[in-house]
VOLUM-612865 format. One record per residue: x, y negated, z negated of N, C-alpha, C, CB in turn; residue number from 0. Coordinates in steps of 0.001 Angstrom, whole numbers. Atoms other than C-alpha are relative to their C-alpha. Glycine has a CB too. Example, Ala and Ser with C-alpha at 12.3 -4.5 7.8 and 13.67 -1.06 7.14 Angstrom:
n.X;n.Y;n.Z;ca.X;ca.Y;ca.Z;c.X;c.Y;c.Z;cb.X;cb.Y;cb.Z;n
890;1190;0;12300;4500;-7800;900;-1200;0;-992;-27;-1246;0 $
-820;1190;60;13670;1060;-7140;-770;-1090;-730;414;-462;1415;1 $
! end
This chain:
n.X;n.Y;n.Z;ca.X;ca.Y;ca.Z;c.X;c.Y;c.Z;cb.X;cb.Y;cb.Z;n
1264;175;-683;29841;-13519;-4261;-879;1216;-265;214;-212;1516;0 $
945;-1090;220;26774;-11438;-5113;-708;352;1297;-1023;-376;-1080;1 $
727;-448;-1183;25467;-9390;-2232;-1287;655;-444;850;974;854;2 $
1281;-589;333;21864;-8412;-2274;-18;1462;411;-1143;-767;674;3 $
159;-1410;-290;21066;-4727;-2397;-1157;157;970;-235;822;-1295;4 $
1086;-195;-960;19096;-3763;680;-583;1398;-183;503;-203;1463;5 $
702;-1261;135;16591;-948;773;-705;322;1310;-1006;-49;-1173;6 $
789;-336;-1186;14466;873;3325;-1325;-747;-4;-249;1513;74;7 $
1256;728;122;11566;-1248;2088;227;-1491;188;-652;272;-1359;8 $
-126;1439;-214;10917;-4855;3053;-882;-816;-935;-338;-335;1427;9 $
875;771;874;8145;-5804;649;-747;871;-1001;-986;-779;824;10 $
910;-596;969;6000;-5008;-2334;-1286;-802;125;588;-21;-1489;11 $
1297;642;-174;2340;-5755;-1736;-803;158;-1280;-765;599;1211;12 $
756;-13;1247;354;-6697;-4835;-1402;-537;270;717;-841;-1102;13 $
1379;438;-187;-3436;-6857;-4684;-337;-1073;-1019;-979;1187;-119;14 $
417;1089;885;-4794;-10093;-6124;-1492;-302;152;823;-1261;287;15 $
1437;186;-205;-8464;-9593;-5279;-723;-154;-1335;-588;1181;788;16 $
835;192;1176;-10949;-10899;-7829;-1441;232;400;192;-1416;-609;17 $
1412;-271;-253;-14504;-9580;-7941;-824;-642;-1109;-277;1535;84;18 $
878;666;965;-17236;-11621;-9620;-778;1007;-829;-965;-937;718;19 $
836;-835;855;-19303;-10242;-12421;823;947;-845;-981;783;833;20 $
-641;-974;880;-18395;-7174;-14407;718;1094;769;-1019;617;-917;21 $
-680;-1014;-797;-16855;-5232;-11526;1513;-112;-198;-367;-144;1497;22 $
-1463;-42;190;-13248;-4169;-12016;696;-500;1269;481;1453;-351;23 $
-800;474;-1134;-10657;-5851;-9801;1456;-93;-429;-513;-1380;517;24 $
-1431;94;313;-6897;-6110;-9561;337;-1303;-714;828;118;1277;25 $
-275;1282;654;-6805;-9810;-10422;-594;-21;-1402;-560;-1168;834;26 $
625;-74;1306;-9199;-9192;-13283;742;915;-963;-1413;463;144;27 $
-797;-929;816;-6791;-6497;-14499;1432;-473;-200;13;1373;639;28 $
-1309;584;287;-3741;-8777;-14544;1032;14;1106;560;678;-1123;29 $
-989;-82;-1076;-2153;-8534;-11115;781;-1296;222;-685;386;1276;30 $
-724;1271;-173;-1239;-12233;-11045;1253;-42;-866;-911;-1191;-344;31 $
-1167;-19;895;1081;-11775;-14030;1075;946;530;-418;420;-1427;32 $
-968;-945;-563;2710;-8837;-12250;862;-636;1080;-721;1206;571;33 $
-742;640;-1101;3729;-10985;-9280;1290;-645;-498;-876;-1057;692;34 $
-1169;718;519;6064;-13180;-11293;983;963;-667;-437;-1086;-1002;35 $
-873;-942;711;7406;-10338;-13434;785;889;971;-831;873;-951;36 $
-687;-832;-997;8225;-8150;-10419;1056;-830;723;-1014;597;1020;37 $
-961;874;-688;9879;-11058;-8599;1233;-266;-858;-664;-1329;375;38 $
-1126;260;904;12040;-11890;-11622;897;1223;-144;-511;-431;-1376;39 $
-781;-1231;149;13120;-8260;-12031;824;271;1257;-927;1197;-295;40 $
-732;-235;-1248;14075;-7922;-8357;1163;-970;147;-937;-126;1202;41 $
-1076;994;-66;16094;-11141;-8517;1113;383;-966;-535;-1420;-324;42 $
-1021;-347;999;17867;-10004;-11691;814;1230;415;-660;252;-1358;43 $
-690;-1208;-483;18757;-6678;-10012;626;-221;1377;-977;1183;58;44 $
-558;368;-1295;19762;-8479;-6804;-529;886;1136;1516;81;-53;45 $
645;-834;-1006;17301;-6433;-4732;-766;-898;964;-947;1046;-659;46 $
550;870;-1033;16272;-8037;-1460;-1314;568;563;1025;-192;1132;47 $
1333;-411;-438;12565;-7251;-1219;-948;-1145;-310;-462;1334;-700;48 $
974;1066;184;9805;-9798;-751;-1221;538;-752;-417;-601;1366;49 $
1228;-352;701;6836;-9681;-3134;-1113;-836;623;119;-249;-1560;50 $
1087;674;-709;3629;-10505;-1258;-1337;337;-641;-8;394;1488;51 $
1351;-275;475;-14;-10783;-2181;-829;593;1127;-665;-1282;-546;52 $
934;-619;-943;-2754;-8797;-501;-1383;-141;-607;359;1517;288;53 $
1352;236;502;-6480;-9387;-784;-639;1260;-584;-872;-543;1111;54 $
646;-1190;557;-7622;-5774;-1301;502;1271;671;-1516;-101;148;55 $
-335;-1338;-488;-6504;-2162;-957;-1233;908;0;1115;620;-861;56 $
1197;-821;108;-10044;-912;-1634;78;1009;-1139;-241;721;1296;57 $
-184;-888;1156;-8937;694;-4901;-237;-770;-1293;1420;623;3;58 $
262;936;1098;-10459;-1827;-7283;-94;676;-1367;-1276;-748;269;59 $
161;-696;1277;-11295;721;-9983;1333;442;-594;-901;1203;176;60 $
-1314;-469;440;-7593;1626;-10209;998;-1130;-188;548;991;991;61 $
-881;1150;54;-6201;-1887;-10501;645;-229;-1354;-748;-1204;387;62 $
-647;594;-1162;-3840;-3473;-10640;663;1057;898;1034;-1021;-453;63 $
-563;-913;-998;-2685;-1770;-7445;1061;-749;792;-1112;566;949;64 $
-1018;547;-894;503;-2371;-5504;518;1115;884;1160;-659;-797;65 $
-580;-971;-923;2262;-674;-2627;1353;-502;479;-943;256;1199;66 $
-1311;297;-552;5856;-551;-1502;-117;221;1505;1139;900;-648;67 $
187;-67;-1447;6008;-1240;2230;1324;-194;732;-1014;-1054;456;68 $
1023;-771;-687;6416;-108;4829;-4;1470;-424;200;-102;1495;69 $
175;-1435;158;5044;3342;4177;295;608;-1346;812;650;946;70 $
-304;-546;1323;5853;3671;485;-1250;357;-779;821;-985;-790;71 $
1093;-436;857;3726;4912;-2363;-841;-1158;-521;546;784;-1156;72 $
862;896;759;787;3202;-3999;295;212;-1473;-1513;248;319;73 $
-116;-69;1452;1068;2412;-7701;-1295;-572;-560;1271;-785;-535;74 $
1291;417;529;-2246;2231;-9541;71;-152;-1514;-1092;1005;386;75 $
23;311;1431;-3123;980;-13024;1384;-510;-427;-413;1260;-839;76 $
-1372;438;201;245;-778;-12796;69;-1075;-1079;593;-523;1312;77 $
-193;987;1063;1584;-2783;-15728;1446;-494;0;-367;603;-1380;78 $
-1342;587;107;4584;-4960;-16524;985;1024;-573;-29;-1274;-888;79 $
-871;-1002;621;5976;-2099;-18625;506;1043;998;-738;695;-1127;80 $
-392;-983;-1003;6263;12;-15463;952;-550;1069;-1225;543;664;81 $
-826;619;-1045;8440;-2395;-13469;1338;717;160;241;-1479;-321;82 $
-1272;-724;-123;11666;-524;-14265;-179;1292;801;574;318;-1396;83 $
288;-1212;-780;10068;2659;-12864;-141;-333;1481;-1286;684;-514;84 $
154;446;-1383;9154;736;-9708;1367;-252;625;-867;-1274;69;85 $
-1353;272;-494;12748;-477;-9304;750;1314;238;779;-892;-1004;86 $
-638;-1311;-183;14026;3086;-9814;-528;702;1243;-228;884;-1232;87 $
618;-612;-1184;11582;4352;-7178;585;-602;1274;-1537;-187;-25;88 $
-514;697;-1191;12737;1733;-4671;1445;402;273;-99;-1534;-180;89 $
-1418;-304;-196;16416;2428;-5234;233;1481;308;794;-399;-1239;90 $
-174;-1435;-265;16062;6245;-5265;-479;379;1396;-752;827;-1043;91 $
509;-271;-1340;14043;6248;-2040;950;-549;1068;-1399;-608;171;92 $
-877;673;-961;16655;4040;-395;1378;647;102;155;-1451;-379;93 $
-1360;-554;-26;19735;6105;-1216;57;1316;745;520;194;-1411;94 $
! end
């Protein structure tokens, strides 16, 4: 039986706000693709953290933006290539 790895964190909040026009936004910078990729990585590592969407952190110029909650760090200009670093952060903060 595979037991899920628990952490001090309960969720990862990913901004999915889209701003019309030429203004930068998290959704316009690819945050939707991050949702699925992060979820798949957490499942493959058996880490029990929910991935949730959030409308806006107010950091649109730095998107995509996500935050580990409760009380964890913000990650700005986040990309799929950084997911392993995110997993390491979660596990190192929890041990």
